[in-house]
Phi, psi and omega in degrees: 000151178278123179253155170274318182228132170244117179261122185247133175226146179286330177240143168304133182097347176302314181295315182298318183292326195249332184216015183291332176296318177297318179295316178301318181298318182283328174297318178299329179280354177102004179284149179269124186237137174229166185231147176221122173257129182281332178223173176272357184066031189289346179271358178301145184295334184246149178070206181208166178301317181295319178295320181292330175294321177295315179298322179297319179292322176300320179294317180303316180297315180296322180288333187074030170288150188280335182202160174213128180246155172225122184270347177050053181282348178108098181304128177083336187235008179294154182246169176258028183270180189304315185300315180294317181298317181297324179296320178291319178302319179303318180288319179299315181290328179289327186255342176048055180287146173280326180233137172244131172258131188227170180302165181298144179297330179210138182199169179300317180279121184298335178298328187293310179296321178295320179292326177299314179293317180300315181294316180297320178296317181297320180297320179290311184294335178298340180270004181265124187293334184277355172271114185260132178221165176242146174301131184296342180258303185279341183067015176278152178299139183260150173277154177295152177202129176237122177301150179292328184208149171238121178243137183257117178288156181266136186247238188288315181287137186277076177286156175281120183285150171277332172203160178231156180242127178294119178238022186308315183283357183238007184295321181293319179293325177300315180296324176295320179296318178301319184283358170293340175272070187298333180287341188256328192238162182292133175227119182300145176062026178229131177242019183300328182240027184298332182268000177286157179301143174282138180229170179297346182246004186266354182265164179298330181298331179290321178295323175297321178299319182300317180289323179295321178299318177298324179293320179298313178295321181293324183301328184293340177239013174076030176236171184287316184220144177209166173241143185255149181223151172244157179239150178271350180212163178294138175239160184241167177231155178272333188220119180301336182281355172283344182272139179267000000 
């Protein structure tokens, strides 16, 4: 199917944590949104890869995204080589997104920066006619396709954004989407994962941090909550009055 936006994350929940407010806003406006996870997040201290895939699908349904793929490239050990790039190209060509949202350019987790580079390379190479791929379902030869833009959402490290998106009206739904990953994050009045290892993201303080981070980004444009993005190249605008 033809998408307007394809949001790519190396781990299930990367998208929910970092740009789901932006996705919710655009879905509400009528844009077609899809999701792609590069790995199952199977090296996470809590839960399992299979459980996180189930949680990811629950999130997709709640978000009302049209599709979600998982390439299972290998959490922690995926490479930036040809095989991985071609798998991403197949999804890009199958969905033909105008915009791709990708992992942070630099972050505490080394997978994030590597995935950012991998995704950006795949988006460019997807536009080369001499790279031949097949649709992962129909096995038919695919046409070349290059997204108009790749924007990198900001993750754990507090990078300076190149632009921010007002998500004030979608912050509560964003928090609900994050909490569909019950194995990973704090949920009040629940002891289902009480015996799982404690991690930097499993406590209530992390959920408080997520909202505070949104407030910091929002303050820069005079709104309550926002999400921040970086760009790999200069972008232009048609109308200065579109800028806040």
